[in-house]
C-alpha positions in Angstrom: -96.9 -20.9 47.2 -94.5 -23.3 48.7 -91.5 -24.7 46.9 -91.4 -28.4 46.2 -88.6 -30.2 48.0 -87.7 -32.0 44.7 -86.1 -29.0 43.1 -82.7 -27.8 44.1 -81.2 -24.5 42.9 -77.6 -24.6 41.7 -75.4 -21.6 41.2 -73.9 -21.3 37.7 -70.2 -21.9 37.3 -69.7 -24.4 40.1 -69.5 -28.1 39.3 -67.3 -30.6 37.4 -67.5 -29.2 33.9 -64.3 -27.1 34.3 -62.2 -30.1 35.3 -63.4 -32.0 32.3 -62.4 -29.2 29.9 -58.9 -28.9 31.5 -58.3 -32.6 31.2 -59.4 -32.5 27.6 -57.0 -29.6 26.9 -54.1 -31.4 28.6 -54.8 -34.6 26.7 -54.9 -32.8 23.4 -51.7 -30.9 24.2 -49.9 -34.2 25.1 -51.1 -35.8 21.9 -49.9 -32.8 19.8 -46.5 -32.9 21.5 -46.2 -36.7 20.9 -47.1 -36.1 17.3 -44.5 -33.4 17.0 -41.8 -35.6 18.5 -42.7 -38.5 16.2 -42.6 -36.3 13.1 -39.2 -34.9 14.2 -37.8 -38.4 14.7 -39.2 -39.5 11.3 -37.7 -36.5 9.6 -34.4 -37.0 11.3 -34.3 -40.7 10.1 -35.4 -39.9 6.6 -33.4 -36.7 6.1 -30.5 -37.3 8.4 -27.5 -35.5 6.9 -24.6 -37.8 6.1 -21.1 -37.0 4.9 -20.4 -37.4 1.2 -18.3 -40.3 0.0 -15.1 -40.0 -2.0 -13.8 -42.8 -4.3 -10.5 -42.1 -6.0 -10.4 -44.1 -9.3 -7.1 -43.1 -11.0 -3.9 -41.1 -11.1 -1.8 -39.9 -14.0 1.4 -38.0 -14.3 1.6 -36.5 -17.9 4.5 -34.4 -18.8 6.9 -36.3 -16.6 10.6 -35.3 -16.6 13.5 -36.3 -14.3 16.7 -34.2 -14.2 19.3 -33.2 -11.6 17.7 -35.2 -8.8 14.2 -33.6 -9.2 11.0 -34.7 -10.9 8.6 -32.5 -12.8 5.2 -33.5 -13.9 1.5 -32.7 -13.9 -0.5 -34.4 -11.2 -3.9 -35.7 -12.4 -6.4 -37.3 -10.0 -9.8 -38.7 -10.9 -12.4 -39.2 -8.2 -16.1 -39.7 -7.7 -18.0 -37.8 -5.0 -21.3 -39.3 -4.0 -24.0 -37.4 -2.1 -25.9 -40.0 0.0 -28.4 -37.3 1.2 -31.9 -36.7 -0.2 -31.2 -33.0 -0.4 -28.6 -31.3 -2.6 -25.0 -31.0 -1.3 -23.4 -27.6 -1.9 -19.6 -28.0 -1.7 -17.1 -25.1 -1.2 -13.7 -24.6 0.3 -12.6 -28.0 -0.9 -8.9 -28.8 -1.6 -6.5 -31.3 -3.1 -2.9 -31.4 -1.9 0.1 -33.5 -2.8 2.6 -34.3 0.0 6.0 -35.8 -0.4 8.3 -36.7 2.5 6.1 -34.6 4.9 6.2 -31.5 2.7 3.4 -30.1 0.5 4.6 -30.1 -3.1 1.3 -29.4 -4.8 -2.0 -27.8 -3.9 -5.3 -26.6 -5.5 -8.7 -25.5 -4.6 -11.6 -27.5 -6.0 -14.2 -25.2 -7.6 -17.4 -24.9 -5.7 -20.4 -26.7 -7.0 -23.6 -28.7 -6.1 -24.4 -32.4 -6.2 -28.0 -33.4 -6.3 -29.4 -35.7 -3.7 -28.4 -39.4 -4.2 -26.2 -38.5 -7.2 -22.5 -39.0 -7.9 -20.3 -36.3 -9.5 -17.0 -37.2 -11.2 -14.2 -34.8 -10.5 -10.8 -34.4 -12.3 -8.1 -32.3 -10.7 -4.9 -31.3 -12.2 -2.0 -29.1 -11.2 1.8 -28.9 -12.0 4.5 -30.1 -9.7 7.6 -28.1 -10.6 10.3 -29.7 -8.5 10.0 -32.8 -6.5 13.4 -33.5 -4.9 14.5 -37.2 -4.9 16.5 -36.9 -1.6 14.2 -39.4 0.2 14.5 -42.2 -2.5 17.5 -43.7 -0.7 15.3 -44.1 2.4 12.9 -46.4 0.6 13.0 -50.1 1.6 15.0 -52.5 -0.6 13.3 -53.6 -3.7 11.6 -50.3 -4.1 14.6 -48.6 -5.6 13.6 -46.1 -8.2 10.1 -45.7 -6.7 8.7 -42.6 -5.1 5.7 -42.5 -2.8 3.5 -39.4 -2.6 0.4 -38.8 -0.5 -2.7 -37.3 -2.1 -5.2 -35.7 0.3 -8.6 -34.6 -0.9 -11.0 -32.8 1.3 -14.6 -31.9 0.2 -16.5 -29.6 2.6 -20.0 -28.2 2.2 -23.5 -28.1 3.5 -26.8 -29.9 3.1 -30.0 -28.0 3.6 -32.8 -30.2 5.0 -36.3 -29.2 4.3 -35.0 -25.7 3.2 -34.8 -24.7 6.9 -32.0 -26.6 8.6 -28.5 -26.4 7.3 -25.9 -29.0 8.3 -22.2 -28.8 7.5 -20.7 -32.1 6.2 -17.2 -33.0 5.1 -15.4 -36.0 3.5 -11.7 -36.7 3.1 -9.8 -39.2 1.1 -6.1 -39.9 1.5 -4.2 -42.1 -0.9 -0.6 -43.2 -1.1 0.6 -43.3 -4.7 3.7 -45.2 -5.9 5.5 -43.6 -8.9 8.3 -44.9 -11.0 11.2 -42.4 -10.8 12.4 -43.6 -14.2 9.4 -42.9 -16.4 6.6 -41.5 -14.2 4.3 -44.4 -14.5 1.9 -45.0 -11.6 3.0 -48.3 -10.0 -0.1 -48.5 -7.8 -2.1 -46.7 -5.1 -4.0 -47.4 -1.9 -6.6 -45.2 -0.3 
């Protein structure tokens, strides 16, 4: 029996089907990579870690006493620390120091804690200053006689954990110059 010329015999495995599958796999992989990049960018924009914000609201000097060219008082500072992140901010290794004429005259560690996302925590810090020498009062400009200026430096350090997997270290600092009356210890003003 003779074969009809209309029929052609093809070997299996040869042809264009393999190229189509490879192109489909490459297209799917490219789509998944694009989707992953878009999700990462969206998460970075929504959950981008930002440094906390410190607003100092008041200072007080209770227990003020002046004798023999030195001042003694308790230094109280009131501040609000705002966490602008969506995730909680865990703070640790935070400090408050008081500097007068370039020398540290008071220091304290701020206790560790946590501030929920988008929340503000009010902090009060207090420590004694046993002897603040008044040697630099004479160097103050005219009209400021009897006034002493000290610098308050607050530093809040910690971390924000994004999506429970990524940890980012953040930090905020606030420096304020505080004018104090050397006569009665009243706070004449401050600027941060």
